[in-house]
C-alpha positions as CSV (number, residue, x, y, z in Angstrom):
1,X,-18.4,12.2,50.2
2,X,-19.5,14.3,47.0
3,X,-15.9,16.0,47.2
4,X,-14.4,12.9,47.4
5,X,-16.5,10.8,44.8
6,X,-15.6,13.7,42.5
7,X,-11.5,13.6,42.7
8,X,-11.4,9.8,43.0
9,X,-13.1,9.8,39.6
10,X,-10.7,12.7,38.6
11,X,-8.1,10.6,39.2
12,X,-10.0,8.4,37.1
13,X,-10.5,9.9,34.2
14,X,-7.0,11.3,34.3
15,X,-5.0,7.8,34.4
16,X,-7.5,7.3,31.6
17,X,-6.5,9.6,29.3
18,X,-3.0,9.6,30.7
19,X,-3.0,5.8,29.5
20,X,-4.5,6.1,26.1
21,X,-2.2,8.7,25.6
22,X,0.5,6.6,26.3
23,X,-1.2,3.5,24.4
24,X,-2.1,5.5,21.2
25,X,-0.6,9.1,20.8
26,X,3.4,8.2,21.3
27,X,3.3,5.2,19.6
28,X,1.7,7.5,16.7
29,X,4.3,9.8,16.8
30,X,7.6,7.5,16.6
31,X,5.7,5.6,14.0
32,X,4.9,8.6,11.8
33,X,7.2,11.5,12.7
34,X,10.4,10.3,15.2
35,X,11.0,7.2,13.9
36,X,11.0,7.8,10.0
37,X,12.5,11.4,10.2
38,X,15.2,11.7,12.8
39,X,16.6,7.6,12.6
40,X,15.3,6.2,9.4
41,X,15.1,2.9,8.1
42,X,17.8,0.5,9.3
43,X,17.1,-2.5,7.2
44,X,19.9,-2.9,4.4
45,X,18.2,-4.5,1.9
46,X,21.0,-4.6,-0.5
47,X,21.9,-7.4,2.2
48,X,18.5,-8.9,1.8
49,X,19.2,-11.1,-1.7
50,X,20.8,-9.6,-4.8
51,X,17.6,-9.3,-7.0
52,X,13.9,-7.6,-5.4
53,X,10.3,-8.2,-7.1
54,X,8.1,-5.8,-7.9
55,X,4.8,-5.6,-9.6
56,X,3.4,-2.9,-11.3
57,X,5.8,-1.8,-11.8
58,X,5.6,0.3,-15.6
59,X,4.0,3.1,-14.1
60,X,3.7,5.0,-10.3
61,X,4.3,3.9,-7.6
62,X,5.6,1.2,-8.7
63,X,7.8,2.6,-10.9
64,X,8.8,4.5,-8.1
65,X,10.0,1.6,-5.7
66,X,11.8,-0.2,-8.8
67,X,13.7,3.3,-9.2
68,X,14.9,3.4,-5.4
69,X,15.5,-0.5,-5.1
70,X,17.6,-0.1,-8.0
71,X,19.8,3.2,-6.8
72,X,20.4,0.9,-4.2
73,X,22.2,-1.3,-6.3
74,X,19.6,-3.9,-6.0
75,X,18.9,-6.6,-9.2
76,X,15.3,-5.8,-10.5
77,X,12.9,-8.7,-11.7
78,X,10.6,-6.1,-13.6
79,X,6.1,-7.5,-13.9
80,X,3.3,-6.0,-15.5
81,X,1.5,-6.6,-18.8
82,X,3.3,-4.1,-21.5
83,X,6.5,-6.0,-22.7
84,X,6.4,-2.4,-24.6
85,X,6.7,-0.3,-21.7
86,X,8.3,-3.3,-19.5
87,X,11.5,-3.1,-21.7
88,X,11.1,0.9,-21.7
89,X,10.7,1.1,-18.2
90,X,14.0,-1.0,-18.0
91,X,16.2,0.3,-20.2
92,X,15.7,3.7,-18.5
93,X,16.1,2.7,-15.1
94,X,19.7,-0.3,-16.2
95,X,20.9,2.5,-18.1
96,X,20.3,5.6,-14.9
97,X,21.8,3.0,-12.5
98,X,23.8,0.2,-14.3
99,X,22.1,-3.1,-12.5
100,X,20.6,-5.8,-14.3
101,X,17.0,-5.5,-15.4
102,X,14.7,-8.9,-16.3
103,X,10.7,-8.8,-18.0
104,X,7.3,-10.8,-17.3
105,X,4.7,-9.7,-18.9
106,X,2.4,-11.3,-17.2
107,X,-1.3,-10.1,-16.2
108,X,-2.4,-9.8,-13.3
109,X,-6.4,-10.5,-13.5
110,X,-5.9,-13.9,-15.1
111,X,-6.1,-17.2,-13.3
112,X,-2.8,-19.0,-11.4
113,X,-0.8,-20.2,-15.7
114,X,1.0,-16.5,-14.5
115,X,2.1,-17.3,-11.0
116,X,3.8,-20.6,-12.9
117,X,5.5,-18.1,-15.5
118,X,6.7,-16.1,-12.9
119,X,8.5,-19.0,-11.1
120,X,9.5,-20.3,-14.6
121,X,10.7,-16.9,-15.3
122,X,13.0,-16.0,-11.5
123,X,13.6,-19.5,-11.0
124,X,17.5,-19.6,-9.3
125,X,16.9,-16.0,-8.7
126,X,18.2,-15.0,-5.0
127,X,15.3,-12.9,-4.4
128,X,15.5,-10.4,-1.1
129,X,12.9,-8.4,-1.4
130,X,9.3,-8.7,-3.2
131,X,7.6,-5.3,-3.9
132,X,3.4,-6.6,-4.3
133,X,2.5,-3.0,-6.0
134,X,-0.2,-4.0,-8.9
135,X,-3.6,-3.6,-8.8
136,X,-6.8,-2.1,-10.4
137,X,-10.1,0.5,-9.2
138,X,-12.9,2.2,-10.4
139,X,-12.5,4.1,-13.3
140,X,-14.7,6.8,-11.1
141,X,-16.6,5.9,-7.8
142,X,-19.9,4.2,-8.7
143,X,-22.7,1.9,-6.2
144,X,-21.8,-1.4,-6.7
145,X,-24.5,-2.5,-8.4
146,X,-24.1,-0.1,-10.9
147,X,-20.5,-0.7,-11.3
148,X,-21.7,-5.2,-11.5
149,X,-24.4,-4.4,-14.4
150,X,-21.5,-2.3,-16.0
151,X,-19.2,-5.1,-16.1
152,X,-19.3,-8.0,-13.9
153,X,-15.5,-9.1,-15.3
154,X,-14.1,-5.9,-13.9
155,X,-15.1,-6.9,-10.7
156,X,-13.1,-10.3,-10.6
157,X,-10.6,-8.7,-12.0
158,X,-10.1,-6.3,-8.9
159,X,-9.9,-8.7,-6.8
160,X,-7.6,-10.5,-8.8
161,X,-5.5,-8.4,-9.3
162,X,-5.8,-7.2,-5.5
163,X,-5.9,-9.9,-3.4
164,X,-4.9,-13.7,-5.6
165,X,-1.7,-11.9,-6.6
166,X,-0.7,-10.7,-3.3
167,X,-1.2,-14.0,-1.8
168,X,0.5,-15.9,-4.9
169,X,3.8,-14.0,-5.1
170,X,4.2,-14.6,-1.5
171,X,3.9,-18.1,-1.8
172,X,5.9,-18.2,-4.6
173,X,8.7,-16.3,-2.9
174,X,8.7,-16.7,1.0
175,X,9.4,-20.0,1.0
176,X,13.4,-19.0,-0.5
177,X,13.1,-16.1,1.7
178,X,12.7,-18.5,5.3
179,X,15.2,-21.0,3.4
180,X,18.1,-17.6,4.1
181,X,16.1,-16.3,7.1
182,X,16.0,-12.9,5.7
183,X,13.4,-10.7,3.3
184,X,11.4,-8.5,2.9
185,X,7.4,-8.2,1.1
186,X,6.2,-5.1,0.9
187,X,2.5,-5.1,-0.3
188,X,0.9,-2.2,-1.1
189,X,-2.7,-1.7,0.5
190,X,-4.6,1.7,0.3
191,X,-5.7,4.3,2.7
192,X,-9.0,3.6,1.5
193,X,-8.8,-0.1,3.1
194,X,-8.5,1.5,6.6
195,X,-11.7,4.7,6.2
196,X,-15.6,4.8,5.6
197,X,-15.0,4.2,1.5
198,X,-18.5,4.0,-0.1
199,X,-19.0,4.5,-4.1
200,X,-15.3,2.3,-3.7
201,X,-17.1,-1.0,-2.3
202,X,-14.6,-3.3,-3.3
203,X,-11.6,-1.5,-4.7
204,X,-11.1,-0.5,-0.7
205,X,-12.5,-4.0,0.2
206,X,-9.2,-6.0,-1.3
207,X,-7.0,-3.2,0.7
208,X,-8.6,-4.0,3.8
209,X,-7.8,-8.1,3.2
210,X,-4.1,-7.3,1.4
211,X,-3.7,-4.6,5.0
212,X,-4.7,-8.3,7.8
213,X,-3.4,-10.4,4.6
214,X,0.5,-8.8,5.9
215,X,-0.6,-8.4,9.0
216,X,-1.0,-12.5,9.6
217,X,1.8,-13.1,7.6
218,X,4.2,-10.4,10.1
219,X,3.3,-12.9,12.5
220,X,3.4,-15.9,11.2
221,X,7.0,-15.2,9.9
222,X,9.0,-12.8,11.7
223,X,10.6,-15.7,13.9
224,X,12.8,-16.4,10.3
225,X,14.3,-13.3,9.9
226,X,11.2,-12.0,7.3
227,X,9.9,-7.9,7.5
228,X,6.1,-8.0,6.2
229,X,4.4,-4.1,5.7
230,X,2.1,-2.6,4.7
231,X,1.6,0.5,3.4
232,X,-1.4,2.4,2.6
233,X,-1.1,5.5,0.6
234,X,-3.3,8.1,0.5
235,X,-3.7,10.2,-3.1
236,X,-0.4,10.0,-5.3
237,X,-0.1,11.6,-8.0
238,X,-0.3,9.0,-10.8
239,X,-2.4,7.5,-13.6
240,X,-4.6,5.3,-11.7
241,X,-5.2,8.3,-9.3
242,X,-5.9,10.8,-12.8
243,X,-3.9,13.7,-10.1
244,X,-1.4,15.1,-12.6
245,X,0.4,17.9,-10.2
246,X,1.8,17.3,-7.6
247,X,1.4,18.7,-4.2
248,X,1.8,18.2,0.2
249,X,-1.4,15.6,0.1
250,X,-0.5,15.0,-3.1
251,X,2.9,13.5,-3.6
252,X,5.1,12.5,-6.4
253,X,5.2,9.1,-6.5
254,X,9.1,9.2,-6.1
255,X,8.9,11.6,-2.7
256,X,5.4,8.7,-1.4
257,X,8.1,5.7,-2.1
258,X,11.2,7.5,-0.8
259,X,9.1,8.0,2.4
260,X,7.3,4.9,2.9
261,X,10.7,2.9,3.0
262,X,12.2,5.5,6.1
263,X,9.2,3.9,8.0
264,X,10.6,0.3,7.1
265,X,11.4,-1.8,10.2
266,X,9.8,0.9,12.0
267,X,6.2,0.4,11.5
268,X,4.3,-2.8,9.4
269,X,1.0,-0.9,9.2
270,X,2.0,2.4,7.7
271,X,0.2,5.5,5.3
272,X,4.2,5.4,4.5
273,X,4.1,9.4,4.4
274,X,3.1,11.9,6.5
275,X,0.3,13.9,5.5
276,X,-1.8,10.7,4.6
277,X,-1.1,9.2,8.0
278,X,-2.3,12.2,9.6
279,X,-5.4,12.4,6.9
280,X,-6.3,8.8,8.3
281,X,-6.0,10.2,12.0
282,X,-8.3,13.1,11.4
283,X,-10.8,10.9,10.1
284,X,-10.4,8.0,13.0
285,X,-11.0,11.0,15.8
286,X,-14.2,11.9,14.2
287,X,-15.5,8.6,14.3
288,X,-14.2,8.5,18.0
289,X,-15.5,11.8,18.8
290,X,-18.6,12.3,16.1
291,X,-19.5,8.2,16.3
292,X,-19.2,6.4,13.1
293,X,-21.7,7.2,11.0
294,X,-21.3,10.3,10.3
295,X,-18.0,9.5,9.4
296,X,-19.0,7.8,6.9
297,X,-21.9,10.3,5.8
298,X,-19.4,13.1,5.7
299,X,-16.4,10.2,3.0
300,X,-19.9,9.6,1.4
301,X,-20.8,13.6,0.9
302,X,-17.2,13.8,-0.4
303,X,-17.0,11.0,-2.8
304,X,-20.8,11.8,-4.6
305,X,-19.0,15.1,-5.1
306,X,-16.3,13.2,-6.9
307,X,-18.8,10.9,-8.3
308,X,-21.0,13.9,-10.7
309,X,-18.0,15.3,-11.3
310,X,-16.7,12.3,-12.6
311,X,-20.4,11.5,-14.8
312,X,-20.1,14.8,-15.8
313,X,-16.8,15.3,-17.8
314,X,-18.0,11.3,-18.9
315,X,-21.0,13.3,-20.6
316,X,-19.1,15.7,-22.0
317,X,-16.4,13.6,-23.6
318,X,-19.3,11.3,-25.7
């Protein structure tokens, strides 16, 4: 009887493991390896509409999205804070790819009036692609209360730039996409939004919002022909990350964007880049095997090291 029971339990265990492999592992492999690398995106962005709108487009990932969309033949509306930088990037992209580029200078830490300006400046344009890239992060990892005491306005600005921009920009351009039953919205989240991220708590929480908002919005409007994707980059060699030299785990913005676009139509929630997907997988595996608290402490130890180095650097600069 004991032998029979042991055999039954073994069969059940194997079945459970097999089910988990089919339910989680195989979809992960398809979304991060087979789909992007073998098949690639089947979404023709140029057929979504004549124009693409990119926020936070004068540097880093936003600029890389703008360049890649222009390379694919879309006209651009670039939106960022600095008019001087916008004009420089518009000229660079226009000269290289031969597409029309318009600019709108707004500060996304402002109020509702900035969206009135954007709506006025884009009236009548056939917008097929929206890339919500603009965002603010901490200058270095810091405890929440210390960050709040130092600059309460800074934390309000993070929420305005990282959350309000995504919701308001989506509200501006979704109606036009729904009317023609096609369109793509790409919302830039972060790996910080899907893993433990202490000492960057407000930033990571805003990025978790972007994931949830994108996922539910996709469910609401998928039947209208709209594709909404949340992209969760890890470290990319940009001014925001302060990483100057690109590497396998911190690619150039151009490398990252090409990889992320290859997942469009394959995954609605994606790290966008295989090494970043592997990082997320390792952390989630650590949580599953050793417990959530162990994983949190592991991340905390690493981030405390980053904070210590940043404070030491700041002290030298003073």
